[in-house]
C-alpha positions as CSV (number, residue, x, y, z in Angstrom):
1,M,119.3,65.5,160.3
2,T,116.1,64.3,158.7
3,L,113.2,66.4,157.3
4,N,109.8,65.8,158.4
5,E,107.2,64.8,155.8
6,E,105.9,68.3,155.3
7,H,109.3,69.9,154.8
8,Y,110.3,67.1,152.5
9,A,107.2,67.6,150.3
10,T,107.9,71.4,150.1
11,A,111.5,70.8,149.1
12,K,110.5,68.3,146.5
13,R,108.0,70.7,145.0
14,M,110.6,73.5,144.9
15,I,113.2,71.3,143.2
16,S,110.6,70.0,140.7
17,A,109.5,73.5,139.9
18,S,113.1,74.7,139.4
19,S,113.9,71.8,137.2
20,T,110.7,72.3,135.1
21,K,111.5,76.0,134.7
22,T,115.1,75.2,133.6
23,F,113.9,72.6,131.2
24,N,111.2,74.9,129.6
25,K,113.8,77.7,129.2
26,A,116.3,75.4,127.5
27,R,113.5,73.9,125.4
28,S,112.3,77.4,124.3
29,T,115.9,78.4,123.4
30,Q,116.5,75.3,121.3
31,I,113.1,75.7,119.5
32,A,114.0,79.4,118.7
33,K,117.4,78.4,117.4
34,F,115.9,75.6,115.2
35,T,113.2,78.0,113.9
36,K,115.9,80.6,113.0
37,L,118.0,78.0,111.2
38,T,115.0,76.8,109.3
39,C,114.0,80.3,108.2
40,F,117.6,81.1,107.2
41,G,117.6,77.9,105.1
42,R,114.5,78.9,103.3
43,T,115.7,82.5,102.8
44,H,119.1,81.3,101.6
45,R,117.5,78.9,99.1
46,R,115.3,81.8,97.7
47,Q,118.4,84.0,97.4
48,E,120.3,81.2,95.6
49,D,117.3,80.7,93.2
50,L,117.3,84.4,92.4
51,A,121.0,84.5,92.1
52,S,120.9,81.6,89.6
53,H,118.3,83.4,87.5
54,P,119.3,87.1,87.8
55,L,117.5,88.1,84.6
56,Q,114.2,87.1,86.0
57,R,114.5,90.0,88.5
58,T,115.8,92.6,86.0
59,I,113.9,91.9,82.8
60,I,110.1,91.5,82.5
61,N,109.2,90.8,78.9
62,M,105.4,91.2,78.4
63,S,105.7,91.7,74.7
64,A,105.4,89.2,71.8
65,R,109.1,89.8,70.9
66,R,111.5,87.0,71.8
67,L,114.7,88.6,73.1
68,T,118.0,87.2,72.2
69,P,120.6,86.5,74.9
70,V,122.6,89.5,73.9
71,E,119.5,91.7,74.0
72,E,118.7,90.4,77.5
73,D,122.3,91.2,78.6
74,V,122.0,94.7,77.3
75,L,118.6,95.3,79.0
76,A,120.0,93.8,82.3
77,L,122.5,96.7,82.4
78,G,119.7,98.8,83.8
79,R,120.6,101.8,81.7
80,I,118.2,101.3,78.9
81,R,116.8,104.8,79.0
82,T,120.3,106.2,78.4
83,A,121.4,103.4,76.1
84,L,118.5,103.8,73.8
85,K,119.3,107.5,73.0
86,K,120.2,107.8,69.4
87,N,122.7,110.6,70.1
88,S,124.1,112.8,72.9
89,Y,121.9,115.8,72.2
90,S,118.8,114.2,73.8
91,S,120.6,113.8,77.2
92,K,122.0,117.4,77.0
93,E,118.5,118.7,76.2
94,E,117.1,116.8,79.2
95,F,119.8,118.3,81.4
96,V,118.9,121.9,80.3
97,Q,115.2,121.2,80.7
98,R,115.8,120.0,84.3
99,L,118.0,122.9,85.1
100,E,115.8,125.7,83.7
101,P,113.1,125.6,86.4
102,K,115.8,126.0,89.1
103,L,116.7,129.4,87.6
104,Y,113.3,130.9,88.0
105,H,113.8,132.1,91.5
106,M,117.1,133.8,90.6
107,T,117.7,137.3,89.3
108,N,117.9,137.7,85.5
109,D,121.7,138.4,85.7
110,E,122.4,135.4,87.8
111,A,120.3,133.1,85.6
112,S,121.9,134.5,82.4
113,N,125.4,134.0,83.9
114,I,124.6,130.4,84.8
115,R,123.1,129.7,81.3
116,V,126.3,131.0,79.6
117,Q,128.5,128.8,81.8
118,I,126.4,125.7,81.3
119,T,126.3,126.3,77.6
120,E,130.1,126.5,77.5
121,V,130.5,123.3,79.6
122,L,128.1,121.4,77.4
123,R,129.8,122.6,74.3
124,C,133.2,121.4,75.4
125,A,131.9,118.2,77.0
126,T,132.8,114.9,75.3
127,L,131.1,111.6,75.9
128,P,133.2,108.8,77.3
129,A,134.0,106.0,74.9
130,S,131.4,103.2,74.9
131,N,132.4,100.0,76.7
132,L,129.8,97.9,74.9
133,T,130.9,95.2,72.5
134,K,129.9,95.2,68.9
135,N,127.3,92.5,69.5
136,K,125.7,94.6,72.3
137,K,125.8,97.8,70.1
138,D,124.0,95.8,67.4
139,A,121.5,94.6,69.9
140,L,120.8,98.2,71.0
141,K,120.4,99.2,67.4
142,N,117.8,96.4,66.8
143,L,115.9,97.4,69.9
144,R,115.8,101.0,68.8
145,A,114.6,100.0,65.4
146,D,111.7,97.8,66.7
147,K,108.7,100.2,66.8
148,S,106.4,97.4,67.9
149,I,107.7,97.4,71.5
150,H,108.1,100.0,74.2
151,I,110.8,99.7,76.8
152,L,110.5,101.4,80.2
153,K,111.6,101.1,83.8
154,A,109.4,99.5,86.3
155,D,108.0,101.6,89.1
156,K,109.6,99.4,91.7
157,G,112.3,96.8,91.8
158,N,114.8,98.4,89.4
159,A,113.5,96.2,86.6
160,T,113.2,96.8,82.8
161,V,109.8,96.1,81.3
162,I,109.1,95.4,77.6
163,L,105.6,95.9,76.4
164,D,103.9,95.7,73.0
165,R,103.6,99.3,71.7
166,L,99.8,98.8,71.0
167,E,99.2,97.5,74.5
168,Y,101.2,100.4,76.0
169,D,99.3,103.0,74.0
170,N,96.0,101.4,75.0
171,R,96.9,101.6,78.6
172,I,97.9,105.3,78.4
173,L,94.7,106.1,76.5
174,A,92.6,104.2,79.1
175,L,94.2,106.5,81.8
176,L,93.6,109.7,79.7
177,N,90.0,108.9,78.8
178,T,88.9,109.0,82.5
179,S,88.0,112.1,84.5
180,T,91.2,111.6,86.6
181,Y,93.2,114.0,84.4
182,K,92.5,117.2,82.6
183,Q,94.5,119.2,80.2
184,L,96.2,122.3,81.6
185,K,96.8,125.5,79.7
186,R,100.3,125.8,81.1
187,D,102.8,123.8,83.3
188,P,102.2,125.0,86.9
189,T,105.4,123.4,88.2
190,A,107.5,126.6,88.1
191,N,104.8,128.7,89.8
192,I,104.3,126.1,92.6
193,E,108.1,125.9,93.1
194,R,108.3,129.7,93.5
195,K,105.5,129.7,96.0
196,I,107.2,126.9,98.0
197,C,110.6,128.7,97.9
198,S,108.9,131.9,99.1
199,K,107.2,130.0,102.0
200,L,110.5,128.4,103.0
201,S,112.3,131.7,102.9
202,G,109.7,133.2,105.1
203,F,110.1,130.4,107.6
204,K,113.9,130.9,107.5
205,K,113.6,134.6,108.2
206,A,111.1,134.1,111.1
């Protein structure tokens, strides 16, 4: 059986179109795979670069002080706020300060009972033994003694930032000398929290 010229041309066009479609699909798939592998390679290299220099991610030294390797190791622990405490009383005071506003919405008897229990727990609490080596303890002592720098946590990235004290103070004063902030006669946090709790209680009862 032979095809006439018209049918042959139609069959040829259909076969050609099917082959072109299959080729383009395979080509697109291969290009996508190649692009994915290329991107993975770049990402992997960036991760390797960061992994080979981990301190670049965790310590940002913007001060004039040159940190020793031991000081960098201590700062890289990410617990500098706690580590720089001179004693355990500061952390206990912070705990009480954070707890106190939560007691405002309770009755006097409930709040007093909780205060008594918390006081007893804090009195009997003992700090765990430090796992820092002597070199790291000495490094912490030196960092605490240096009043020319200010150490704080970065807003993002879980990094530790070291600034010159003068520069830090100037930045704070620059913020305070604008009309953005004004001095309040009292801390409104407790009052706002009570209002929010009251609103939420109303929604719960409704």
